[in-house]
C-alpha positions in Angstrom: 7.2 54.6 -7.2 9.1 51.9 -5.3 12.9 51.9 -5.8 13.9 48.1 -5.8 17.7 48.6 -6.1 20.1 49.0 -3.4 18.9 49.4 0.3 15.8 51.5 -0.1 13.3 48.5 0.0 14.3 44.9 1.0 13.6 42.2 -1.5 11.8 39.0 -0.5 13.4 35.7 -1.1 11.1 32.6 -1.6 12.6 29.0 -1.5 10.3 26.0 -1.9 11.9 22.7 -1.3 10.4 19.2 -1.3 10.1 19.0 2.5 10.2 22.7 3.7 9.4 26.2 2.3 11.5 29.3 3.5 10.8 32.9 2.9 12.2 36.1 4.4 13.9 39.3 3.6 17.1 39.6 1.6 20.1 40.6 3.6 19.1 38.6 6.6 21.0 35.5 7.7 17.9 33.2 8.4 14.4 33.0 6.8 11.6 34.8 8.7 9.2 31.8 8.1 9.9 28.0 7.5 7.0 25.7 7.2 6.3 22.3 5.6 5.7 22.5 1.9 3.0 19.8 2.2 -0.6 21.3 2.7 -3.9 20.1 4.1 -7.2 20.4 2.3 -10.8 19.4 2.7 -13.2 19.4 -0.3 -16.7 20.8 0.8 -19.7 20.2 -1.3 -22.2 23.0 -1.4 -25.8 23.2 -3.0 -26.0 26.1 -5.5 -29.5 27.1 -6.8 -29.6 28.6 -10.2 -32.5 30.7 -11.6 -34.6 29.0 -14.4 -33.7 29.8 -17.9 -36.2 31.9 -19.9 -38.0 30.4 -22.7 -36.5 31.4 -26.1 -38.2 31.2 -29.6 -35.6 32.2 -32.2 -34.4 35.8 -31.5 -37.5 36.7 -29.4 -37.6 36.0 -25.6 -41.1 34.7 -24.8 -42.3 35.1 -21.1 -44.8 32.5 -19.9 -48.1 33.7 -18.5 -48.7 33.5 -14.7 -51.0 30.4 -15.2 -48.4 28.7 -17.3 -45.6 29.1 -14.7 -44.1 25.7 -13.6 -44.4 24.7 -10.0 -41.7 26.1 -7.5 -39.6 23.1 -7.3 -39.4 22.9 -11.2 -38.4 26.5 -11.5 -35.1 26.2 -9.6 -32.2 24.1 -10.8 -30.1 22.9 -8.1 -26.4 21.8 -8.6 -23.5 20.7 -6.4 -20.4 22.8 -6.3 -17.2 21.5 -4.6 -15.1 24.0 -3.0 -11.4 23.3 -1.5 -10.3 24.7 1.8 -6.6 24.7 2.3 -4.6 24.6 5.5 -1.1 25.8 5.1 1.5 26.1 7.9 3.1 23.8 10.7 0.2 24.2 13.2 -2.6 24.0 10.7 -1.7 20.8 9.0 -0.7 19.1 12.2 -4.0 19.9 13.9 -6.6 17.0 13.2 -9.5 17.7 11.2 -12.0 15.3 10.1 -11.7 14.3 6.4 -8.6 16.5 6.0 -6.1 15.2 3.3 -2.4 16.1 3.2 -0.7 16.3 -0.2 2.5 17.8 -1.6 2.5 20.3 -4.6 5.7 19.1 -5.9 6.8 15.8 -7.5 10.5 15.2 -8.3 11.2 18.9 -7.5 8.7 20.1 -10.1 5.3 21.9 -9.3 2.2 19.7 -10.1 -0.4 21.5 -8.3 -0.5 25.2 -9.3 -3.6 26.1 -7.4 -1.9 24.9 -4.3 1.3 26.8 -5.0 -0.8 30.0 -5.2 -2.4 29.4 -1.8 1.0 28.7 -0.4 2.2 32.1 -1.8 -0.6 33.8 -0.5 -0.4 32.4 2.9 3.4 33.1 3.1 3.2 36.8 1.9 -0.1 38.0 3.3 -0.5 35.8 6.5 3.0 35.0 7.6 5.2 37.8 6.5 2.1 40.3 6.4 3.6 42.4 3.6 2.2 44.0 0.5 3.7 42.3 -2.4 3.4 45.7 -4.5 6.2 47.0 -2.4 8.8 44.5 -2.6 10.6 42.6 -5.5 10.7 38.9 -5.4 13.6 36.4 -5.8 12.3 32.9 -6.2 14.5 29.8 -6.3 14.0 26.7 -8.8 15.4 23.3 -9.3 18.1 23.2 -12.0 15.9 20.7 -14.2 12.7 22.9 -14.2 10.6 22.9 -17.3 10.3 26.1 -19.5 6.5 26.0 -18.8 6.9 26.0 -15.2 9.4 28.9 -15.3 6.8 30.9 -17.2 3.9 29.9 -14.9 6.1 31.1 -11.9 6.7 34.5 -13.5 3.0 34.8 -14.4 2.0 34.1 -10.8 4.4 36.8 -9.4 3.3 39.5 -11.8 -0.4 38.6 -12.5 -1.8 37.3 -9.3 0.6 39.0 -6.7 1.4 42.2 -8.5 5.2 42.1 -7.5 7.0 45.2 -9.1 10.0 43.1 -10.0 10.9 39.3 -10.1 14.0 37.0 -10.6 14.1 33.2 -10.9 17.4 31.4 -10.2 18.5 27.9 -9.7 18.8 26.7 -6.1 22.2 25.1 -6.8 23.8 28.6 -7.9 22.3 30.0 -4.7 23.7 27.3 -2.6 27.3 27.7 -4.1 26.9 31.5 -3.3 25.9 30.8 0.3 29.4 29.4 0.9 31.3 32.0 -1.1 31.8 29.8 -4.3 30.8 30.9 -7.9 32.0 27.5 -9.2 31.1 24.3 -7.4 29.6 20.9 -7.5 26.5 21.0 -5.4 25.2 17.7 -3.9 21.7 18.4 -2.5 19.9 15.5 -0.7 16.7 16.5 0.9 13.2 14.7 1.5 12.1 14.0 -2.0 15.1 14.4 -4.4 19.0 14.0 -4.3 20.8 16.0 -7.1 24.2 16.7 -8.1 24.4 19.9 -10.1 27.7 21.5 -11.4 27.8 25.3 -11.3 30.6 27.3 -13.2 31.0 31.0 -12.6 27.3 31.3 -11.4 25.7 29.2 -14.3 24.4 25.8 -14.1 26.2 23.3 -16.5 23.0 21.6 -17.9 24.8 18.5 -19.1 26.1 17.7 -15.7 22.7 17.7 -13.9 21.7 14.4 -12.1 18.8 13.8 -10.0 17.0 10.8 -8.6 14.0 10.2 -6.2 16.3 8.3 -3.5 16.4 10.8 -0.5 15.1 11.3 3.0 11.5 10.0 2.3 12.9 6.7 0.9 14.8 6.2 4.2 11.6 6.9 6.2 9.6 4.3 4.1 12.3 1.7 4.9 12.4 2.4 8.4 8.6 1.8 8.5 9.1 -1.4 6.7 12.0 -2.6 9.0 10.0 -1.8 12.2 6.9 -3.8 10.9 8.9 -6.9 9.7 11.6 -7.2 12.5 10.0 -5.9 15.6 6.3 -6.5 14.6 5.6 -2.9 15.6 3.3 -0.3 14.0 3.7 3.3 15.0 0.8 5.1 16.6 1.2 8.9 16.0 0.7 11.5 18.7 -2.7 12.8 17.8 -4.3 9.3 18.3 -2.9 8.8 21.8 -5.4 9.7 24.7 -3.4 8.0 27.6 -0.4 5.7 27.7 1.3 3.8 30.4 5.0 3.0 31.0 6.1 -0.4 29.6 9.3 -2.2 29.8 11.9 -2.1 27.0 10.7 -4.0 23.9 7.2 -4.6 25.3 4.2 -3.8 23.2 2.7 -0.4 24.1 -0.2 0.0 26.6 -2.4 2.9 25.2 -5.8 4.3 25.0 -6.7 5.7 21.6 -8.9 8.9 21.2 -12.2 8.3 19.3 -11.7 10.1 16.2 -13.9 10.1 12.9 -12.9 10.9 9.5 -9.1 10.0 9.7 -7.7 10.0 6.3 -4.9 7.8 5.2 -2.8 10.7 4.0 -3.1 12.5 7.3 -2.3 9.4 9.2 0.8 8.8 7.1 2.0 12.3 7.3 1.9 12.0 11.2 3.7 8.6 11.2 6.3 10.1 9.0 6.8 13.1 11.4 7.7 10.4 14.0 9.8 8.5 11.6 11.8 11.7 10.6 12.6 12.4 14.3 13.8 8.8 14.7 16.0 9.1 11.6 17.5 12.3 12.7 18.1 11.0 16.3 19.2 7.6 15.8 20.5 7.0 12.3 24.2 7.5 11.3 26.3 6.8 8.3 29.3 4.6 8.4 32.2 7.0 7.9 34.8 4.5 6.5 32.7 2.0 4.5 29.9 -0.4 5.5 31.4 -3.3 7.3 28.9 -5.2 9.4 31.5 -6.9 11.6 33.0 -3.6 12.6 29.6 -1.8 12.9 28.0 -4.5 14.9 30.3 -3.9 17.8 29.3 0.0 18.0 27.3 1.2 20.8 23.4 0.9 20.4 21.1 3.8 20.6 17.6 3.6 22.4 14.7 5.5 20.9 11.2 5.8 22.6 8.2 6.2 20.3 5.1 8.4 21.2 3.2 5.4 22.6 6.0 4.3 25.1 7.4 1.5 22.9 11.3 1.7 23.2 14.1 -0.5 21.6 17.8 -0.2 21.2 19.1 0.0 17.6 22.6 -1.3 16.8 23.7 -2.2 13.0 20.1 -1.1 11.7 20.9 2.4 12.5 23.9 2.3 10.1 22.3 0.2 7.6 19.3 2.3 6.9 21.0 5.5 5.7 23.5 3.2 3.9 21.0 3.2 1.0 22.1 6.7 0.1 25.6 5.3 -0.9 24.6 1.7 -1.8 20.9 1.6 -3.1 21.7 -2.1 -3.9 21.8 -3.0 -0.3 17.9 -3.0 -0.4 17.7 -3.7 -4.2 15.9 -0.3 -4.6 14.7 0.7 -8.0 13.6 3.9 -9.4 9.9 4.3 -10.3 9.2 3.0 -13.9 8.5 5.6 -16.6 5.1 5.5 -18.2 5.5 3.4 -21.4 4.8 5.4 -24.5 4.4 4.0 -28.0 7.2 5.1 -30.4 6.4 6.6 -33.8 7.9 3.4 -35.3 5.3 1.3 -33.5 2.5 3.6 -34.4 3.5 3.4 -38.1 3.5 -0.4 -38.0 -0.1 -0.3 -36.4 -1.2 2.1 -39.2 0.0 -0.1 -42.0 -1.9 -3.3 -41.9 -0.6 -4.8 -45.1 2.8 -5.5 -43.6 4.1 -9.2 -43.1 3.1 -10.6 -39.8 6.3 -12.5 -39.2 8.3 -9.3 -39.7 6.0 -7.4 -37.4 6.5 -10.2 -34.7 10.2 -10.2 -35.1 10.5 -6.5 -34.9 8.1 -6.4 -31.8 10.3 -8.8 -30.1 13.4 -6.6 -30.7 11.7 -3.6 -29.6 10.5 -5.5 -26.4 14.1 -6.4 -25.7 15.3 -2.9 -26.1 12.5 -1.6 -23.9 13.6 -4.0 -21.2 17.2 -3.0 -21.4 16.0 0.8 -21.2 13.9 0.2 -18.3 16.8 -1.5 -16.5 19.0 1.5 -17.3 16.3 4.1 -16.1 15.6 2.2 -12.9 19.2 2.0 -11.9 19.9 4.1 -8.8 23.4 5.2 -7.8 25.2 6.4 -4.6 25.6 9.9 -3.8 29.4 9.7 -4.3 28.7 8.1 -7.7 26.4 10.9 -8.6 29.1 13.5 -7.8 31.6 11.6 -9.7 29.5 11.1 -12.8 28.2 14.6 -12.9 31.7 16.0 -12.7 32.9 13.6 -15.6 30.0 14.8 -17.7 31.6 18.3 -17.6 34.6 19.6 -19.8 37.9 17.9 -18.6 39.3 21.5 -18.0 36.7 22.0 -15.2 36.9 18.8 -13.4 39.8 19.7 -11.0 38.0 22.8 -10.2 34.7 20.9 -9.4 36.4 18.2 -7.3 38.1 20.9 -5.2 34.7 22.7 -4.6 32.1 20.0 -3.5 29.3 21.7 -1.6 26.9 19.4 0.4 23.5 20.7 1.4 20.1 19.5 2.4 18.7 17.6 5.5 20.3 14.2 4.6 23.8 15.5 4.6 23.3 16.2 8.3 23.7 12.5 9.1 26.6 12.0 11.5 29.6 10.7 9.4 27.9 11.8 6.0 30.7 14.1 5.0 33.6 11.8 6.3 32.1 8.9 4.2 31.9 11.2 1.1 35.5 12.2 1.7 36.4 8.4 2.0 34.6 7.4 -1.3 35.4 10.1 -3.8 39.3 9.7 -3.6 38.6 5.9 -4.5 36.5 7.0 -7.4 38.9 9.6 -8.7 42.5 8.8 -7.4 45.1 11.6 -7.8 42.2 14.3 -7.7 42.4 17.0 -5.0 38.9 16.7 -3.4 37.6 19.3 -0.9 34.1 19.2 0.6 32.5 22.4 1.9 29.6 22.4 4.3 27.9 24.7 6.5 28.4 23.8 10.2 25.1 25.3 11.3 22.0 23.0 10.9 19.7 25.7 9.8 22.2 27.0 7.3 22.7 23.5 5.8 19.0 23.1 5.4 18.4 26.7 4.2 21.6 27.2 2.0 19.8 27.9 -1.2 17.6 30.7 0.6 20.8 32.1 2.2 22.5 32.4 -1.1 19.4 34.2 -2.5 19.4 36.5 0.4 23.1 37.4 -0.3 22.4 37.9 -4.0 19.3 40.1 -3.7 20.9 42.2 -1.2 23.7 43.3 -3.5 23.6 46.9 -4.9 24.7 45.6 -8.2 22.0 43.0 -8.5 19.3 45.7 -9.4 20.3 45.5 -13.0 19.1 41.9 -13.2 15.5 42.2 -12.0 12.9 41.7 -14.5 10.5 44.7 -14.0 6.7 44.7 -14.5 7.2 47.0 -17.5 9.3 44.4 -19.2 7.0 41.7 -18.5 4.1 43.6 -20.0 6.3 44.5 -23.2 7.8 40.9 -23.8 5.5 38.5 -21.9 6.3 35.7 -19.8 9.0 34.3 -22.3 11.3 36.9 -20.9 12.2 34.6 -18.1 14.2 32.4 -20.5 16.4 35.4 -21.6 16.9 37.3 -18.5 16.9 34.5 -15.8 
């Protein structure tokens, strides 16, 4: 039997983020594999021929005589079966294939497509790491607002599909705090799809302080695309479309020859354009470190960026204005996606009882509409990252607030903007005067992007951690609900 405590067998650590997925061995300082969470797929239709059903009469089976047999085409029943082929990994999804779609299995940090996640796990463990899951325990990270159903499905996947001997599920915010040597911290995580502020006390997430919103790196990329189209009348041509290009002067429209390709899907094209925009964002954009003042920032030096098709332009104020939406969403009047409207029980009761007075119903309906509009406004209100940190800490007990203000940990790709930490250090004292504020951030780019994986690597390599694993025997005895008691 495999010993999964101590140093006998290295545990595996798996961390799936909204943009990148990381996996590797516990005890190492960097993941063995890092690849995009998004996957490619092609739906292929196949003709399936089924044998004809026998004629039945009550309980007896009646076989037709040879002369009574129907003709050959009528004998066979043909049906269409759709199979989905997955392409997972940096090289596979960035190689053009006709009719290939690109999709993310996550939305708002939560798993939506479990079939895709199963294929991602399979590609990670069997093709990239090339290990036998039966010989390694698995530590997996999750977002702090994960649902109970998703937690149970993750455990089912680990034990039933991949046959891991032991498993543990832990919030990524706690692992990020561990990665910088803190058991208590306020973790600000801004990645591609979600920005979140999660308070952690003594290794446990404080649920009432969790805040998250969809304003993150992907929102900045969308805004960059709109700005280029509106102000420069320029549309990006991604690498895969370009056959030849000629050098052009600055701010001149590109002179290119396109490849003749068939079956280009919108999702693949958008994904390739976003790759260029992400490079632009990381190269050009910068956060104003002491507040956004147009007059002062306009005098700053410009930076020039050349796009894949040869078009180049120097960006001045815009390179500060675009990432400013992380601190001031109202700069672009950005609103959160509206929630799906659902009828309240009170409205359903009103519809069911048709004998009520119509005037009262109308008056009540108007009140409900007004309340719904107010609620929608409240739900659609996005706030800056400094407000998220301040509000999250204020939602916690008053005794813990000084401790959290003194241990603010920033992580995620968006926090790598030049000037981000300085701006946060400028804004927080204005929100909480008199509080001692200290911001912790890994200086290494890889560590900043992989901090939750690194924390999991540290935790799973500890000799004392073997007591916390959920073993296969416990899973078989108590079922998947044990994940709520043990993890």
